[in-house]
N, C-alpha and C positions, 0 to 999 in steps of 0.2 A: 504494500500500500504506500502511497505517497502523501506527503503533507502538502498543504496549499503552496508552499514555496518550492515544490518539486523535489524535496529531499526524500531520501529513502527512509521509511519508518517500518518498524517491526510491530506486529500485533502483540502487544504485551498484556498477558493476563493480569487481572486485578491483584492477585496475591504476590506476583513478581513486582509489579509497580509499587506495591506497599513496601516491599523490601527496599527498593530504590529510594523511596521517600523517607522511610523511618530509620533505616540502619544508620548508625553514627559514623562508621568507618568501613572501609573495604581494604583488601590487599591489592595494591596496584602494581602491576608488573610491566617492566619495559625490558628491552634487550640491550645488553652491553655490546661494545664493539666486537667482541669475540663470539657473540651470540648467546652468552650466558644470561639467563633470566635474573633480573634484579627486582626485588619486591620490597615495597614500603607500605606502611599503613597510610591511608589517605582519607580526606574528607571529600567524597564526591557529591556533586549536586546534579540530580537528574532534572533535565529541562524537558518536561512532557510535551511542550509545544513543538519542539524540534526532534524529540526522540534521542537527544544527545546528552552526554554528561559533560560537566565542566568541573575542573579543579584548578588549583594554582600551585606554584612552587616558588619559593623565595629565590631571588637572584643570588643569595648566598649559598644556596643548595641546588644548583642548576642541572645536576646529572640527569634527572628525569627528562628535562627539556632537550639536553644534548642527545640522549638515547633516542628520543622520539624523532628528532630531526634526522638522525641517521637511519633509523628503522622504525616506521610509524606503527607497527603492530604492537598492541598492548592488550592487557586483560585486567578486569576488575573482578575480584572474588568477594562476594558478600557472604561470609560464613559465620560471623559472630553477631547474634541479635542483642547483645547486652545493651540495655538502655533504650531499645527500640519500642518497647511496649507491645511488640508482636508476640503472639503465643504460637509456638510451633511453626515458624515460617520456613519456607524452602531455603536451601542454600542456592545461590545464584552465581553463575559465572558469565561474564560478558566478555566476548572477544571482539576487538574492533581495531580501528585505525585512529590515531591521534595526530593532532597538530599542536605545535608550540611555537607560535610566532616570536620574533625577536623583540616585539614591543613590550617595554617594561611599564606595568601599571603602577602608578605611584599614589593612586587615590582609590578608596573603596567604592567610588561611584559606579564602577563597572560591575562590582560584586555586592552592592549594598544589601540586596535581599538575602544573599547567602551569608554575609557577615551577621546580619540581624538574626538569622536562624541559628548560627553557631552561638551567638551570645545568649539566646533563649535556652539553648541546650547546655551551654557551659558558662554560667554566669560569672565564674571566676575569671574567665578570659576577658570579659567586659571590664571588670575591675582592674585587671592587670594592664590592659591597653589604654585605660583612661588616665594613667599616670604619665604626665608629659616627659618626665626623665626617662622612663622606660622607652617611650616612643622615640626620644632623641637618640639614646644609645643603641637602640635596636632598629633604626630606620631601615637598614639593609633587609631585615626580616619582612618588613611591610611593603617592600618593593617586590612586586609579584609578576611572574610570567603565567599567563593563562594557558591552560591545556584543555582542548576540546576533544572528546572521544565520540566517534560515530560507531555504534555497534554494527558488527557484521553477523554475529551469531550470539544467541543467548541460550544457555543451558541451565536447567534448574532441577533440583532434587527435592521432591516432596519430603517434608518433615526433616530436611537436612540430612537425609540418609544417602550418603554418597556411595554406599555399597550397591545401590541399585542403578540401573540405567537412567540417565537423565532424559527429561523432555527437552527437545531442541527446536528452536525456530531460527531460520536463516533470513538474512536480508534478501530482498528481491531487487535486483538491479535492472532498471529499464533503460533501453537504448541500445 
C-alpha cells in the first residue's frame, strides 16, 4: 500500500503498532565497515503518517551515522516491554534502510514532539536538561544528527516467543 505522498507503507497490525508507540527503547543495529553488526539501545519514534521511524544520535557519538552512510541496512528489535504498559506484547523486528544526512540539528524544533514524549516518560531528563550549566557543558550532546528508517520487512513473534516462526510482512515496491 502507498501513502498519499507515494511512499511505500506496510500494513501494520494494531498490536505491532502499539509496540512501536509504547516501547521505550529498541536494539538498533547498523553494520561496521567490516560488516560486523553493531547494536545500541535507542529511543525510536514511529511516525505512523509516513510508516517510518526517526531517531537521532549526538555529533559526539556519530558511529551510527557513519555506518548508515556506508551501508544503509539497519534493524530495530523491540524485545523489552519494560515501562510500556503493554501486557504480553509481541517481540518485533524491523529490517529496513536508513539515512543520516550531514545536517546537524542544533534546536529541538525539528524533534519537539519526540522530546516532549521523552520528558513525559522520563521526567528526570527534563530536570537535568533544564539546568543551563549542564546544557552549556554538554552542548555537543544536544547537537543531533537525524536518522530516518524506512522498513522493508517487519517480523513479529506473538507473546514474544521467538522459538516459534514469526509472522512476516514485506514492503511492496511499485515501479
